[in-house]
C-alpha angles and dihedrals in degrees: 000000000000115000121221115220123225092248092058092048092048092049091050092048092050092046091054098038100045091070093054122074121174128208133190092267096039107029127190113248108215120195127205120188125193126178091264108023141031127213132192130186136180112228132195103209094189093063093025092231135129110241096195141331139205133188143175088267089067093053114100100213139133115270091241093072116115119248092243091054090049089051090055089051089053089056093048092047094050092047091052091052091049092049089054087055089051095249113141102168133050143165119242116225111190093181114200093340126103117245092253138102117354095005090055091047090056090054091047090051091051091051093043091056091053104263115138112227 
């Protein structure tokens, strides 16, 4: 298996993220994935502040749920918080991760809850 160095991951993250700039009305949704959990947060890049965040730790689910299903619940939960704040559109920032698996499930959860990405 080929290992990916930190420099390569950082370069890929910067390449993807430099094209995306969030505002207060259209925030940037940043995703972080660890081996156990997944986190998503909505960021206003103009003010450099996090509007809201949601993670697997906030999901009230049985422990038998698969990680991909929990990732979808993270997307739905974050979209519900953003809809309460009257935000209907956002930009999806996958960072250094490929648009596969749990990262894709977060995006599907955001769309399923009515957020336009």
